[in-house]
VOPAGU-2260 file (C-alpha; in pm, 1 decimal, decimal comma):
REM VOPAGU-2260
SITE   aa  ch    i         X         Y         Z
SITE  MET   A    0      -1,7      -5,2       0,2
SITE  THR   A    1     100,1     356,4     -11,6
SITE  ASN   A    2      43,9     676,7     184,0
SITE  TYR   A    3      41,7     511,4     528,7
SITE  ALA   A    4     -95,9     752,0     808,5
SITE  TRP   A    5       6,9     632,6    1155,9
SITE  ILE   A    6    -149,0     800,4    1478,0
SITE  VAL   A    7     -11,3     746,6    1811,9
SITE  SER   A    8    -179,9     853,6    2146,5
SITE  ASN   A    9     -13,3    1125,5    2338,9
SITE  SER   A   10     209,7     908,2    2563,2
SITE  GLY   A   11     381,2     731,3    2275,2
SITE  VAL   A   12     658,1     826,4    2058,3
SITE  ILE   A   13     741,8     656,7    1715,6
SITE  THR   A   14    1100,8     580,0    1730,3
SITE  ALA   A   15    1120,5     381,7    1387,3
SITE  GLY   A   16     892,6     345,4    1075,7
SITE  GLY   A   17     570,2     507,3    1109,3
SITE  ASP   A   18     611,9     726,1     792,3
SITE  PRO   A   19     395,9     722,9     472,8
SITE  SER   A   20     614,8     449,6     306,5
SITE  SER   A   21     624,5     223,2     611,3
SITE  ASN   A   22     373,3     -48,8     687,5
SITE  PHE   A   23     517,8     -54,8    1046,3
SITE  ALA   A   24     579,9     153,8    1351,5
SITE  VAL   A   25     812,5     123,0    1636,0
SITE  ILE   A   26     676,9     306,0    1940,5
SITE  THR   A   27     821,4     388,6    2310,0
SITE  TRP   A   28     546,5     425,6    2555,1
SITE  ASN   A   29     635,8     676,7    2828,8
SITE  LYS   A   30     322,3     675,7    3036,6
SITE  PRO   A   31     144,2     360,7    3171,4
SITE  GLY   A   32    -240,1     333,5    3097,2
SITE  GLN   A   33    -471,1     276,6    2806,3
SITE  GLN   A   34    -305,4     377,7    2482,1
SITE  SER   A   35    -381,3     347,5    2116,2
SITE  VAL   A   36    -212,3     344,7    1773,1
SITE  SER   A   37    -409,6     379,1    1446,8
SITE  VAL   A   38    -325,2     341,3    1072,0
SITE  ASN   A   39    -484,2     408,0     733,5
SITE  TYR   A   40    -360,4     387,8     384,5
SITE  SER   A   41    -447,2     391,5      16,6
SITE  ASN   A   42    -460,0      89,3    -191,5
SITE  ALA   A   43    -356,2      24,6    -551,5
SITE  GLN   A   44    -655,9     195,7    -689,1
SITE  GLY   A   45    -577,8     486,4    -470,8
SITE  CYS   A   46    -868,2     443,7    -237,3
SITE  TYR   A   47    -872,0     485,5     149,6
SITE  ALA   A   48   -1060,5     307,9     420,9
SITE  PRO   A   49   -1351,5     524,2     537,2
SITE  SER   A   50   -1176,3     528,4     885,3
SITE  PRO   A   51    -834,5     442,4    1030,6
SITE  THR   A   52    -809,0      98,1    1206,8
SITE  VAL   A   53    -735,1     157,4    1576,5
SITE  TYR   A   54    -535,3     -72,9    1787,2
SITE  ASN   A   55    -580,9     -42,9    2174,2
SITE  ILE   A   56    -293,0    -114,1    2401,3
SITE  THR   A   57    -235,8    -136,9    2775,4
SITE  VAL   A   58      92,1      16,5    2885,6
SITE  ASN   A   59     206,4    -135,4    3214,2
SITE  PRO   A   60     414,7      71,5    3476,2
SITE  LEU   A   61     791,9     -12,7    3518,2
SITE  PRO   A   62     882,5     -90,7    3882,5
SITE  ILE   A   63    1083,9     168,4    4081,4
SITE  PRO   A   64    1247,6     -47,9    4362,0
SITE  SER   A   65    1314,5     125,2    4688,9
SITE  VAL   A   66    1589,8      32,5    4915,3
SITE  GLY   A   67    1565,4      88,0    5295,5
SITE  GLY   A   68    1822,4      45,4    5551,3
SITE  PRO   A   69    2104,3     193,1    5762,8
SITE  THR   A   70    2333,0     444,9    5577,9
SITE  GLY   A   71    2564,9     530,1    5874,5
SITE  ILE   A   72    2748,3     220,4    5947,6
SITE  CYS   A   73    3039,9     107,3    6179,9
SITE  VAL   A   74    3306,3    -115,7    6039,5
SITE  ASN   A   75    3259,3    -483,9    6124,1
SITE  SER   A   76    2952,7    -422,3    6332,7
SITE  GLY   A   77    2691,5    -586,2    6136,1
SITE  PRO   A   78    2518,2    -776,2    5975,0
SITE  TYR   A   79    2270,4    -487,9    5874,3
SITE  SER   A   80    1938,7    -539,5    5696,6
SITE  TYR   A   81    1825,1    -387,5    5381,8
SITE  SER   A   82    1493,0    -440,0    5200,6
SITE  THR   A   83    1264,9    -346,7    4903,2
SITE  GLU   A   84     922,0    -414,5    4808,6
SITE  GLN   A   85     789,5    -767,5    4872,4
SITE  GLY   A   86     596,2    -992,8    4628,5
SITE  MET   A   87     807,9    -926,3    4335,5
SITE  ALA   A   88    1021,5   -1165,1    4108,4
SITE  ASN   A   89    1370,9   -1189,5    3998,6
SITE  TYR   A   90    1527,1    -986,9    4287,5
SITE  THR   A   91    1882,6    -896,4    4205,8
SITE  TRP   A   92    2097,6    -747,4    4478,7
SITE  SER   A   93    2443,2    -605,9    4438,7
SITE  ILE   A   94    2693,8    -397,0    4665,8
SITE  SER   A   95    3008,5    -215,3    4637,6
SITE  ALA   A   96    3343,8    -329,9    4741,8
SITE  GLY   A   97    3392,4    -352,7    5112,7
SITE  GLY   A   98    3072,1    -533,2    5175,7
SITE  THR   A   99    2936,9    -890,6    5172,1
SITE  ILE   A  100    2587,6   -1003,8    5117,9
SITE  VAL   A  101    2545,1   -1257,4    5396,1
SITE  SER   A  102    2195,6   -1377,3    5308,4
SITE  GLY   A  103    1867,3   -1299,3    5136,7
SITE  GLN   A  104    1983,5   -1267,5    4762,7
SITE  ASN   A  105    1676,3   -1338,0    4527,4
SITE  THR   A  106    1456,9   -1211,5    4787,3
SITE  GLY   A  107    1323,4    -876,5    4906,3
SITE  HIS   A  108    1555,1    -857,7    5211,8
SITE  VAL   A  109    1920,5    -914,8    5249,4
SITE  GLN   A  110    2176,2    -909,5    5535,8
SITE  VAL   A  111    2515,5    -732,6    5468,6
SITE  ASN   A  112    2836,8    -720,2    5644,4
SITE  TRP   A  113    3063,3    -389,7    5600,8
SITE  ASN   A  114    3423,9    -471,1    5649,7
SITE  SER   A  115    3609,0    -160,4    5537,2
SITE  GLN   A  116    3536,8     210,0    5589,2
SITE  GLY   A  117    3447,0     446,9    5303,3
SITE  SER   A  118    3165,6     551,1    5086,7
SITE  ARG   A  119    2962,7     236,1    4996,1
SITE  TRP   A  120    2643,5     138,7    4809,9
SITE  VAL   A  121    2364,8    -143,9    4805,6
SITE  ALA   A  122    2146,6    -182,6    4488,1
SITE  VAL   A  123    1834,3    -384,6    4387,8
SITE  ASN   A  124    1626,6    -465,8    4097,4
SITE  TYR   A  125    1326,5    -689,7    4039,5
SITE  THR   A  126    1040,4    -787,2    3791,8
SITE  ASN   A  127     695,1    -669,3    3896,5
SITE  GLY   A  128     363,2    -845,1    3844,9
SITE  PHE   A  129     328,3    -697,7    3493,8
SITE  GLY   A  130     657,4    -873,6    3397,9
SITE  CYS   A  131     822,6    -534,4    3392,1
SITE  THR   A  132    1188,2    -477,7    3513,1
SITE  ALA   A  133    1322,9    -124,2    3607,8
SITE  ALA   A  134    1565,4       4,2    3348,1
SITE  VAL   A  135    1840,2      57,8    3614,6
SITE  PRO   A  136    1863,7     -86,7    3975,5
SITE  SER   A  137    1781,0     150,4    4268,9
SITE  ILE   A  138    2097,1     239,7    4491,6
SITE  LEU   A  139    2113,8     330,9    4854,4
SITE  TYR   A  140    2448,4     496,8    4939,2
SITE  VAL   A  141    2611,9     410,5    5267,9
SITE  THR   A  142    2895,0     571,9    5476,3
SITE  VAL   A  143    3095,0     307,9    5658,4
SITE  THR   A  144    3299,1     454,9    5952,6
SITE  ASP   A  145    3554,1     312,3    6162,7
SITE  VAL   A  146    3634,9     429,1    6536,7
SITE  PRO   A  147    3867,5     721,0    6552,7
SITE  ALA   A  148    4235,2     671,7    6539,0
SITE  THR   A  149    4470,9     705,8    6843,3
SITE  ALA   A  150    4505,0    1076,7    6953,4
SITE  GLY   A  151    4842,1    1226,4    6920,6
SITE  ASN   A  152    5040,9    1436,8    7177,5
SITE  ILE   A  153    4872,1    1720,8    7370,0
SITE  SER   A  154    5029,3    2074,4    7352,4
SITE  GLY   A  155    4984,6    2351,3    7599,7
SITE  SER   A  156    5112,4    2496,8    7940,1
SITE  ALA   A  157    5297,6    2227,3    8158,2
SITE  ALA   A  158    5274,5    2457,5    8461,0
SITE  VAL   A  159    5004,2    2688,6    8582,3
SITE  CYS   A  160    4879,1    2850,5    8894,1
SITE  ALA   A  161    4572,2    2739,9    9099,0
SITE  GLY   A  162    4286,8    2977,9    8980,5
SITE  ALA   A  163    4431,7    3038,8    8629,9
SITE  GLN   A  164    4163,9    3091,3    8372,5
SITE  GLU   A  165    4137,9    3007,3    8003,8
SITE  VAL   A  166    4463,0    2816,1    7965,9
SITE  ALA   A  167    4477,1    2671,8    7602,0
SITE  TYR   A  168    4535,1    2301,9    7519,0
SITE  SER   A  169    4508,2    2123,2    7182,1
SITE  VAL   A  170    4567,8    1814,2    6986,6
SITE  ALA   A  171    4597,9    1748,2    6626,4
SITE  LEU   A  172    4278,6    1642,5    6440,2
SITE  VAL   A  173    4212,6    1276,1    6496,0
SITE  PRO   A  174    4097,1    1076,2    6174,1
SITE  ASN   A  175    3721,5     967,1    6194,8
SITE  ALA   A  176    3670,8    1168,4    6514,8
SITE  THR   A  177    3349,4    1370,6    6519,7
SITE  ALA   A  178    3400,4    1489,4    6884,7
SITE  TYR   A  179    3676,9    1491,9    7139,9
SITE  LEU   A  180    3670,6    1345,7    7507,5
SITE  TRP   A  181    3905,2    1543,5    7748,0
SITE  THR   A  182    3993,7    1415,9    8084,3
SITE  LEU   A  183    4128,9    1683,0    8323,0
SITE  PRO   A  184    4293,2    1697,9    8673,8
SITE  SER   A  185    4076,9    1737,6    8961,5
SITE  GLY   A  186    3954,4    2084,2    9009,8
SITE  ALA   A  187    3995,6    2174,3    8636,5
SITE  THR   A  188    3708,7    2235,9    8391,5
SITE  VAL   A  189    3677,4    2306,5    8017,6
SITE  ALA   A  190    3617,4    2667,8    7976,9
SITE  SER   A  191    3559,2    2677,8    7589,5
SITE  GLY   A  192    3587,7    2440,9    7296,6
SITE  PHE   A  193    3403,9    2156,4    7458,4
SITE  ASN   A  194    3409,6    1850,7    7238,5
SITE  THR   A  195    3664,4    1993,6    6995,7
SITE  ASN   A  196    4032,9    1936,5    6957,3
SITE  ASN   A  197    4108,4    2297,6    7099,7
SITE  ILE   A  198    4002,5    2376,0    7436,4
SITE  THR   A  199    4071,8    2628,7    7710,5
SITE  VAL   A  200    4069,2    2514,9    8076,5
SITE  ASN   A  201    3985,2    2701,6    8399,3
SITE  PHE   A  202    4193,4    2572,7    8709,3
SITE  GLY   A  203    4001,0    2608,7    9020,1
SITE  SER   A  204    4175,6    2736,2    9343,1
SITE  ASN   A  205    4129,9    2365,6    9469,0
SITE  ALA   A  206    4294,3    2222,1    9130,0
SITE  VAL   A  207    4571,0    1963,7    9172,5
SITE  THR   A  208    4868,4    1844,1    8977,9
SITE  GLY   A  209    4779,9    1571,7    8727,5
SITE  ASN   A  210    4772,6    1454,4    8360,1
SITE  ILE   A  211    4545,3    1566,6    8086,8
SITE  PHE   A  212    4419,9    1311,5    7821,6
SITE  VAL   A  213    4205,8    1323,7    7510,5
SITE  ALA   A  214    4052,4    1078,1    7277,3
SITE  GLY   A  215    3852,2    1092,3    6946,0
SITE  THR   A  216    3496,8     978,5    6946,4
SITE  ASN   A  217    3221,6     917,8    6688,9
SITE  ALA   A  218    2904,4     708,4    6665,0
SITE  CYS   A  219    3102,0     401,5    6639,5
SITE  GLY   A  220    3298,5     441,3    6961,5
SITE  THR   A  221    3601,1     609,0    7119,1
SITE  GLY   A  222    3944,7     577,3    7006,4
SITE  ASN   A  223    4254,4     519,8    7187,9
SITE  SER   A  224    4355,9     806,2    7431,3
SITE  SER   A  225    4655,9    1030,9    7372,2
SITE  PRO   A  226    4965,8    1000,0    7601,4
SITE  GLY   A  227    4912,3    1184,8    7921,4
SITE  PHE   A  228    5028,5    1537,4    7924,4
SITE  PRO   A  229    5155,7    1621,1    8284,2
SITE  VAL   A  230    5033,3    1960,2    8433,3
SITE  THR   A  231    5193,6    2093,7    8754,1
SITE  VAL   A  232    4941,1    2319,5    8932,7
SITE  ASN   A  233    5118,3    2564,0    9175,9
SITE  PRO   A  234    4890,8    2639,0    9455,2
SITE  LEU   A  235    4795,0    2996,7    9590,4
SITE  PRO   A  236    4869,3    3051,0    9928,4
SITE  SER   A  237    4617,8    2951,4   10208,2
SITE  ALA   A  238    4398,9    3198,6   10366,3
SITE  ALA   A  239    4567,6    3402,5   10628,8
SITE  GLY   A  240    4477,4    3357,0   10980,1
SITE  THR   A  241    4418,7    3610,0   11264,6
SITE  VAL   A  242    4650,7    3897,8   11310,6
SITE  ASN   A  243    4805,8    3905,7   11657,6
SITE  GLY   A  244    4899,2    4234,1   11819,3
SITE  GLN   A  245    4766,0    4546,0   12016,9
SITE  ALA   A  246    4434,6    4675,7   11913,2
SITE  SER   A  247    4495,6    5015,8   12095,5
SITE  VAL   A  248    4814,7    5212,2   12068,1
SITE  CYS   A  249    4924,9    5566,6   12114,1
SITE  SER   A  250    4973,9    5835,6   11861,0
SITE  GLY   A  251    5337,7    5836,4   11752,0
SITE  ALA   A  252    5398,3    5476,0   11900,9
SITE  GLU   A  253    5702,8    5295,1   11751,2
SITE  ASN   A  254    5796,5    4931,6   11697,1
SITE  ILE   A  255    5468,6    4787,3   11799,9
SITE  PRO   A  256    5473,1    4408,0   11703,4
SITE  TYR   A  257    5205,8    4235,0   11493,0
SITE  SER   A  258    5225,4    3885,6   11363,9
SITE  VAL   A  259    5035,3    3608,5   11176,5
SITE  ALA   A  260    5088,9    3225,2   11181,1
SITE  SER   A  261    5313,8    3107,7   10899,4
SITE  ILE   A  262    5123,2    2985,2   10599,8
SITE  THR   A  263    5195,4    2690,5   10367,5
SITE  ASN   A  264    5302,1    2785,5   10012,9
SITE  ALA   A  265    5341,4    3165,8   10118,6
SITE  MET   A  266    5682,1    3306,1    9968,7
SITE  GLY   A  267    5591,3    3660,9   10117,1
SITE  TYR   A  268    5344,6    3862,7   10328,5
SITE  SER   A  269    5165,8    4168,8   10197,2
SITE  TRP   A  270    5056,6    4381,7   10491,3
SITE  THR   A  271    4791,3    4657,2   10484,9
SITE  LEU   A  272    4822,8    4930,9   10770,2
SITE  PRO   A  273    4624,1    5240,1   10876,7
SITE  SER   A  274    4694,7    5552,7   10670,6
SITE  GLY   A  275    5042,9    5697,3   10744,8
SITE  SER   A  276    5158,1    5394,7   10944,8
SITE  ILE   A  277    5472,8    5220,4   10835,3
SITE  ILE   A  278    5663,8    4891,7   10887,1
SITE  GLU   A  279    5960,1    4948,0   11083,6
SITE  ARG   A  280    6103,3    4606,8   11076,8
SITE  GLY   A  281    5987,1    4253,1   10909,4
SITE  ALA   A  282    5852,2    4378,3   10593,9
SITE  ASN   A  283    5737,2    4088,8   10370,8
SITE  THR   A  284    5760,7    3849,2   10668,5
SITE  ASN   A  285    5479,9    3704,6   10900,7
SITE  SER   A  286    5611,3    3916,0   11194,7
SITE  ILE   A  287    5643,8    4300,3   11168,2
SITE  THR   A  288    5677,6    4608,2   11399,0
SITE  VAL   A  289    5482,0    4933,7   11310,8
SITE  ASN   A  290    5538,9    5284,8   11361,3
SITE  PHE   A  291    5203,9    5475,4   11403,8
SITE  VAL   A  292    5120,0    5827,5   11335,5
SITE  SER   A  293    4766,8    5945,9   11451,4
SITE  VAL   A  294    4512,9    5780,1   11242,7
SITE  SER   A  295    4308,7    5469,9   11348,8
SITE  GLY   A  296    4253,0    5184,9   11102,9
SITE  LYS   A  297    4269,2    4815,8   11029,7
SITE  ILE   A  298    4566,6    4588,5   10983,8
SITE  SER   A  299    4539,1    4279,3   10762,0
SITE  VAL   A  300    4758,3    4061,6   10565,4
SITE  GLU   A  301    4775,1    3856,4   10250,8
SITE  GLU   A  302    5024,2    3563,5   10197,4
SITE  THR   A  303    5173,9    3581,7    9847,9
SITE  ASN   A  304    5373,0    3371,5    9593,2
SITE  SER   A  305    5451,6    3354,3    9236,4
SITE  CYS   A  306    5093,2    3282,5    9158,0
SITE  GLY   A  307    4946,9    3562,8    9347,4
SITE  ASN   A  308    4774,9    3641,8    9673,5
SITE  GLY   A  309    4585,9    3423,1    9908,2
SITE  ILE   A  310    4269,5    3535,7   10088,6
SITE  SER   A  311    4322,2    3822,1   10330,8
SITE  SER   A  312    4324,0    3778,5   10709,7
SITE  PRO   A  313    4023,8    3908,2   10901,0
SITE  PRO   A  314    4112,2    4275,9   10965,3
SITE  LEU   A  315    4234,5    4386,3   11314,9
SITE  SER   A  316    4086,6    4707,0   11411,2
SITE  VAL   A  317    4358,9    4930,6   11578,4
SITE  THR   A  318    4255,8    5240,5   11766,4
SITE  VAL   A  319    4532,5    5518,4   11767,0
SITE  ASN   A  320    4465,9    5710,3   12080,9
SITE  PRO   A  321    4604,2    6076,0   12081,0
SITE  ALA   A  322    4881,0    6174,1   12330,4
SITE  PRO   A  323    4746,3    6401,7   12620,1
SITE  PHE   A  324    4840,1    6768,7   12627,2
SITE  ASN   A  325    5161,8    6835,0   12801,6
SITE  PRO   A  326    5067,1    6976,6   13153,7
SITE  VAL   A  327    5181,1    7306,9   13291,1
SITE  VAL   A  328    5254,0    7311,9   13670,9
SITE  THR   A  329    5198,4    7623,5   13885,8
SITE  VAL   A  330    5316,6    7642,9   14240,2
SITE  ASN   A  331    5178,2    7830,7   14535,1
SITE  GLY   A  332    5373,3    7779,2   14840,7
SITE  TYR   A  333    5380,7    7399,3   14887,4
SITE  LYS   A  334    5075,7    7358,8   14669,4
SITE  LEU   A  335    5134,2    7231,7   14304,2
SITE  THR   A  336    4857,9    7245,6   14047,4
SITE  SER   A  337    4840,3    7080,4   13696,9
SITE  SER   A  338    4677,1    7241,4   13397,5
SITE  GLU   A  339    4517,1    6911,8   13312,7
SITE  THR   A  340    4227,9    6774,0   13530,8
SITE  TYR   A  341    4264,9    6404,3   13472,4
SITE  GLY   A  342    4553,5    6149,0   13449,7
SITE  ASN   A  343    4824,0    6345,0   13638,6
SITE  GLN   A  344    5112,7    6152,7   13786,0
SITE  TRP   A  345    5351,5    6369,6   14014,8
SITE  TYR   A  346    5717,5    6319,1   14026,5
SITE  HIS   A  347    6001,1    6436,5   14269,8
SITE  GLU   A  348    6359,3    6446,8   14142,5
SITE  GLY   A  349    6273,2    6186,0   13875,1
SITE  ALA   A  350    6091,3    5941,1   14116,7
SITE  VAL   A  351    5712,7    5863,2   14107,8
SITE  VAL   A  352    5539,1    5997,8   14400,6
SITE  GLN   A  353    5332,4    5698,2   14506,7
SITE  GLY   A  354    4944,1    5787,6   14507,4
SITE  ALA   A  355    4992,7    6132,9   14378,6
SITE  THR   A  356    4766,6    6136,6   14091,7
SITE  GLY   A  357    4536,2    6423,0   14152,9
SITE  LEU   A  358    4495,4    6766,1   13992,5
SITE  THR   A  359    4701,7    6910,5   14285,9
SITE  TYR   A  360    4976,7    6790,4   14505,7
SITE  ILE   A  361    5085,5    6932,5   14859,4
SITE  VAL   A  362    5470,0    6892,9   14883,5
SITE  PRO   A  363    5575,9    6775,1   15230,0
SITE  ALA   A  364    5779,7    7051,5   15399,7
SITE  ASP   A  365    6075,1    6814,7   15453,1
SITE  GLN   A  366    6099,5    6711,0   15074,4
SITE  PRO   A  367    6236,8    7018,1   14879,8
SITE  GLY   A  368    6342,3    6972,0   14519,3
SITE  TRP   A  369    6213,6    6956,0   14174,7
SITE  TYR   A  370    5861,5    6863,4   14102,9
SITE  TRP   A  371    5676,1    6794,6   13786,6
SITE  SER   A  372    5371,8    6603,1   13639,3
SITE  VAL   A  373    5301,7    6353,2   13352,6
SITE  VAL   A  374    4947,6    6298,9   13236,0
SITE  THR   A  375    4843,3    5948,9   13108,7
SITE  LEU   A  376    4502,6    5905,7   12941,9
SITE  LEU   A  377    4380,9    5579,7   12756,0
SITE  GLY   A  378    4730,3    5434,1   12808,4
SITE  CYS   A  379    4892,9    5726,3   12640,1
SITE  SER   A  380    5114,5    5979,8   12828,7
SITE  SER   A  381    5224,6    6327,7   12777,2
SITE  ASP   A  382    5575,4    6473,4   12798,2
SITE  GLN   A  383    5690,3    6598,4   13135,3
SITE  SER   A  384    5546,3    6925,9   13255,9
SITE  ASN   A  385    5753,6    7219,0   13338,0
SITE  HIS   A  386    5982,4    7142,0   13651,6
SITE  VAL   A  387    5936,0    7356,9   13951,2
SITE  TYR   A  388    6140,8    7393,1   14249,6
SITE  VAL   A  389    5988,2    7383,6   14592,3
SITE  GLN   A  390    6170,0    7498,8   14908,1
SITE  GLY   A  391    6184,6    7298,4   15220,8
SITE  VAL   A  392    6302,1    7361,1   15556,6
SITE  GLY   A  393    6528,5    7042,2   15613,4
SITE  THR   A  394    6833,8    7046,7   15831,6
SITE  GLU   A  395    7057,9    7073,2   15513,6
SITE  GLU   A  396    6955,0    7429,6   15446,6
SITE  HIS   A  397    7135,7    7746,9   15571,9
SITE  ASN   A  398    6963,4    7970,1   15811,7
SITE  ALA   A  399    6734,9    8197,8   15604,3
SITE  GLY   A  400    6880,2    8505,3   15778,1
SITE  ASN   A  401    7250,4    8467,1   15661,3
SITE  ILE   A  402    7179,0    8564,5   15302,0
SITE  ILE   A  403    6963,2    8838,8   15193,8
SITE  VAL   A  404    6840,9    8939,0   14833,0
SITE  PHE   A  405    6724,6    9300,6   14795,5
SITE  PRO   A  406    6536,1    9499,4   14688,8
SITE  VAL   A  407    6204,6    9294,1   14650,6
SITE  PRO   A  408    6031,7    9361,0   14431,9
SITE  ASN   A  409    6288,8    9502,8   14156,3
SITE  ASP   A  410    6319,4    9571,3   13798,6
SITE  GLY   A  411    6551,2    9293,3   13724,6
SITE  ARG   A  412    6848,2    9456,5   13910,4
SITE  PHE   A  413    6918,2    9344,3   14259,7
SITE  SER   A  414    7201,3    9254,2   14512,7
SITE  ILE   A  415    7292,9    8953,3   14728,5
SITE  GLU   A  416    7473,8    8992,3   15072,5
SITE  ILE   A  417    7574,3    8783,4   15357,3
SITE  ASN   A  418    7521,1    8935,4   15696,0
SITE  ASN   A  419    7677,4    8701,0   15948,2
SITE  GLY   A  420    8028,4    8877,0   15926,0
SITE  SER   A  421    8196,2    8587,2   15726,0
SITE  GLU   A  422    8296,8    8544,2   15371,9
SITE  ILE   A  423    8187,4    8245,5   15147,4
SITE  THR   A  424    8220,4    8122,3   14787,1
SITE  CYS   A  425    7912,6    7983,8   14634,6
SITE  GLU   A  426    7743,9    7882,2   14312,2
SITE  LEU   A  427    7427,0    8067,6   14200,8
SITE  GLU   A  428    7148,8    7946,4   13998,4
SITE  ILE   A  429    6827,4    8134,3   13895,6
SITE  TYR   A  430    6500,7    7980,0   13753,5
SITE  ASN   A  431    6189,5    8136,0   13614,9
SITE  GLU   A  432    5835,6    8034,3   13705,1
SITE  LEU   A  433    5848,9    7743,1   13450,0
SITE  GLY   A  434    6153,2    7593,9   13608,7
SITE  VAL   A  435    6373,3    7704,6   13328,6
SITE  LYS   A  436    6721,3    7806,8   13430,5
SITE  ILE   A  437    6798,1    8144,1   13320,5
SITE  TYR   A  438    7130,9    8213,0   13504,6
SITE  GLY   A  439    7345,6    7952,1   13659,5
SITE  ASN   A  440    7654,2    7774,3   13756,0
SITE  GLN   A  441    7828,3    8098,2   13831,2
SITE  ALA   A  442    8087,3    8116,1   14115,0
SITE  VAL   A  443    8006,9    8408,2   14344,0
SITE  ASN   A  444    8209,8    8552,1   14627,5
SITE  LEU   A  445    7997,8    8693,4   14909,6
SITE  LYS   A  446    8137,4    8903,6   15184,4
SITE  SER   A  447    7968,7    9030,8   15487,9
SITE  ASP   A  448    7824,3    9390,2   15433,5
SITE  VAL   A  449    7950,6    9397,8   15074,4
SITE  PRO   A  450    7647,7    9358,3   14837,1
SITE  TYR   A  451    7699,3    9157,2   14522,9
SITE  SER   A  452    7507,3    9307,7   14237,7
SITE  LEU   A  453    7318,0    9132,4   13953,2
SITE  ASP   A  454    7136,9    9267,0   13649,3
SITE  LEU   A  455    6904,1    9022,0   13468,2
SITE  ARG   A  456    6757,3    9276,6   13246,3
SITE  PRO   A  457    6578,3    9233,5   12999,3
SITE  VAL   A  458    6362,2    8987,7   13194,7
SITE  PRO   A  459    5986,9    8942,9   13201,4
SITE  ALA   A  460    5808,4    9027,2   13511,3
SITE  GLY   A  461    5735,2    8740,9   13746,8
SITE  ILE   A  462    5858,6    8524,5   14034,0
SITE  TYR   A  463    6217,9    8408,4   14024,9
SITE  THR   A  464    6384,8    8135,7   14238,5
SITE  PHE   A  465    6746,6    8177,9   14365,3
SITE  ILE   A  466    6937,4    7866,6   14447,2
SITE  ILE   A  467    7261,9    7911,4   14627,3
SITE  HIS   A  468    7488,0    7605,9   14681,1
SITE  HIS   A  469    7746,0    7621,4   14938,3
SITE  GLU   A  470    7955,7    7322,7   15095,2
SITE  GLY   A  471    7669,4    7074,6   15012,9
SITE  MET   A  472    7402,5    7292,4   15147,7
SITE  VAL   A  473    7131,2    7507,6   14960,0
SITE  ASP   A  474    6972,2    7843,7   15025,1
SITE  VAL   A  475    6661,6    7909,0   14832,6
SITE  ARG   A  476    6514,4    8259,9   14790,0
SITE  LYS   A  477    6252,8    8399,2   14577,8
SITE  ILE   A  478    6212,1    8753,2   14423,3
SITE  ILE   A  479    5952,5    8944,5   14232,8
SITE  VAL   A  480    6033,5    9133,0   13917,9
SITE  VAL   A  481    5782,1    9380,4   13822,9
SITE  GLY   A  482    5936,6    9471,2   13481,0
SITE  SER   A  483    6268,2    9586,3   13333,1
């Protein structure tokens, strides 16, 4: 025939023949379902059939095998199960190198052992109920992993101080490791980089010397640990104990001792003192002496070493008491009076007058000499007051009528005369009201009825005391100067 006219439904493609001169057509069907192909032609007389002849076709679907099973595998840890659709025919399983099918070939379910690490695959094909087989097998890709390799040497600081923060340590990347397990000495913790090959470590104040280890880990297990990396943890000094010493001192006190018990691991001692006070002796030791000024405050100490300072001692509060004002003593006959109301202690010729602690003191008539007072309040003493001389009537004194001083009062010019018809050589001393010597240690020759003249001008008005020494005896006279 001639003028063949082939018609194919939409899901079919003519791949050979099917042209006007072909009495055949080769068709690829791309979609399952009811399809058709029709043809017409003209015969030798040039006549066509009234309508094409239609041939109906059922196109059956190709199978699309699925493969199910684990894809993250550990070496030599199987067997592992893989499966596809059940109830098919002509099952064909295949796997890549590094794996072995243990059982289930020609079925919808196989068991596989994986004996080497790497990227692997398992594939399957089969014939479905229509007798169709997939053009290519379906493939499931599998990653087979071994446990991590042995970790290498750790690098980092081999000596640290207790309390050190964020000290770096690292190890080279470990093959197959997805995380890293670090083991630290007691008292140390990972500060950053947890589960990585680079970490920083905080060493607590209670951290101890020990080894650091690390091992790589993954889903298949943990590899062999690294060699131990020894770390020496140098401790901080222990907390300081109680400071021992005086809690109350006087302003200006010197060489006052303070101490604290010796502390383990301490190489030195850092003292804190009240403002202005200084360490006189023992700086940087556990036993010092302190010079105070006038400011109260607290004393504390911290033990130190190359790693830093320990915990400070409880502070010792020290009260610095001011020294009392220096008293001024006035004399009226045998009565001595201090300018300070409280805390007086009276002295006679350098010796304590027992029981004489009042504002005033009455000098016994038989105890002439120099008197003064020292005031003590809150344990702190003043300097000595002015010294005053009090005349007595003891047997060691000359008769008051042998020596006369005149005129009284005077303007600073006066005379001394002996009136017993004799001649003596004596030493003369003159003191003002405060007991300050203004004239003295002068050898004077006195003759009966021959005045010895003195001129003290300029001298302030006041009462002055004359002391005349002769052959171990003393004469005391007082004069009044009204102004010069």
